[in-house]
DRENMI-627436 format. One record per residue (C-alpha): residue in three letters; z, x, y. Coordinates in steps of 0.05 Angstrom, whole numbers, plus 5000, padded with zeros to 4 digits. Each point is the difference from the previous one (the first is absolute). Example, Ala and Ser with C-alpha at 12.3 -4.5 7.8 and 13.67 -1.06 7.14 Angstrom:
REM DRENMI-627436
GULUM  rest     Z     X     Y
GULUM   ALA  5156  5246  4910
GULUM   SER  4987  5027  5069
REM end
This chain:
REM DRENMI-627436
GULUM  rest     Z     X     Y
GULUM   MET  8155  5671  5273
GULUM   MET  5046  5025  4945
GULUM   LYS  4965  5066  4999
GULUM   LYS  5011  5011  5074
GULUM   LYS  5073  4981  4994
GULUM   ARG  5009  5046  4941
GULUM   ALA  4963  5056  5036
GULUM   ALA  5044  4991  5061
GULUM   GLU  5063  5002  4956
GULUM   GLU  4975  5063  4965
GULUM   LYS  4985  5032  5067
GULUM   GLU  5069  4983  5025
GULUM   HIS  5031  5026  4936
GULUM   LEU  4962  5066  5007
GULUM   GLU  5022  5006  5072
GULUM   ASP  5073  4989  4979
GULUM   ILE  4992  5054  4947
GULUM   ALA  4971  5049  5051
GULUM   THR  5057  4984  5048
GULUM   ASN  5051  5010  4945
GULUM   LYS  4968  5067  4981
GULUM   LYS  5006  5023  5073
GULUM   ILE  5072  4978  5002
GULUM   LEU  5014  5036  4934
GULUM   GLU  4968  5063  5027
GULUM   VAL  5045  4999  5061
GULUM   VAL  5061  4986  4958
GULUM   ASN  4982  5056  4952
GULUM   LYS  4990  5049  5058
GULUM   LEU  5067  4981  5029
GULUM   ALA  5034  5007  4932
GULUM   ASP  4969  5069  4992
GULUM   ARG  5024  5021  5069
GULUM   PHE  5069  4974  4983
GULUM   ASP  5001  5039  4935
GULUM   ILE  4977  5063  5035
GULUM   GLN  5052  4993  5054
GULUM   GLU  5054  4986  4949
GULUM   LYS  4981  5063  4961
GULUM   ARG  5002  5041  5065
GULUM   VAL  5069  4974  5015
GULUM   GLU  5024  5016  4930
GULUM   ASP  4969  5070  5004
GULUM   LEU  5032  5014  5067
GULUM   SER  5068  4976  4978
GULUM   ARG  4995  5042  4936
GULUM   LYS  4981  5061  5040
GULUM   MET  5057  4989  5049
GULUM   GLU  5049  4994  4942
GULUM   GLU  4973  5063  4968
GULUM   ASN  5004  5040  5065
GULUM   SER  5064  4971  5028
GULUM   SER  5044  5051  4965
GULUM   LEU  4957  5056  5026
GULUM   ILE  5002  4974  5071
GULUM   THR  5076  4992  5001
GULUM   TRP  5008  5069  4969
GULUM   LYS  4957  5031  5054
GULUM   ARG  5040  4965  5055
GULUM   ARG  5065  5027  4973
GULUM   GLU  4973  5070  4997
GULUM   ASP  4973  5000  5071
GULUM   LEU  5069  5015  5030
GULUM   SER  5022  5072  5007
GULUM   LYS  5070  5022  4980
GULUM   GLU  5023  4999  5073
GULUM   ASP  4974  4929  5009
GULUM   LYS  5036  4977  4936
GULUM   MET  5064  5032  5024
GULUM   ALA  4994  4965  5068
GULUM   ARG  4991  4934  4964
GULUM   GLU  5061  5012  4957
GULUM   LEU  5042  5012  5062
GULUM   LEU  4975  4936  5033
GULUM   TRP  5005  4957  4937
GULUM   PRO  5072  4977  5011
GULUM   LYS  4984  4974  5070
GULUM   ILE  4937  4965  4975
GULUM   LYS  5039  4968  4942
GULUM   GLU  5055  4976  5047
GULUM   ALA  4950  4969  5048
GULUM   ARG  4964  4965  4943
GULUM   ASP  5066  4972  4975
GULUM   GLN  5010  4971  5070
GULUM   LYS  4931  4967  4993
GULUM   LYS  4968  5045  5052
GULUM   ARG  4929  5027  4995
GULUM   ALA  5008  5072  4976
GULUM   TYR  4946  5046  4972
GULUM   PHE  4974  5070  4993
GULUM   ARG  4936  5027  5030
GULUM   GLY  4990  5069  4972
GULUM   PRO  5065  5038  5008
GULUM   PHE  5023  4956  5057
GULUM   GLY  5044  4939  4994
GULUM   PHE  4996  4938  5044
GULUM   ILE  5047  4941  5010
GULUM   GLU  4973  4941  5039
GULUM   ASN  4941  5045  5022
GULUM   VAL  5047  5052  5030
GULUM   GLN  5000  5070  4970
GULUM   ILE  5066  5023  4972
GULUM   PHE  5026  5071  4990
GULUM   PRO  5049  5028  4949
REM end
């Protein structure tokens, strides 16, 4: 009787260990995935920081001299509109206030 009880307890204990091993495997896989994802995010953010100065530099250099001059002429109107809390922006050499193109 005692042997059967002890055997049943041992069997139950071994099943618990097997279940715990499976749970640990799943937890470890999830932890590994999290670490991999975290590393990817860190790598991407580092690459973005490294390349951000290059990207902004290229954007500044995309405008021709004529486009830059057109923007300079429109800048006072854009600034005045922004001071009045209106939506004002440039798209290429063109200026817009409240989605309406403006001219110098």
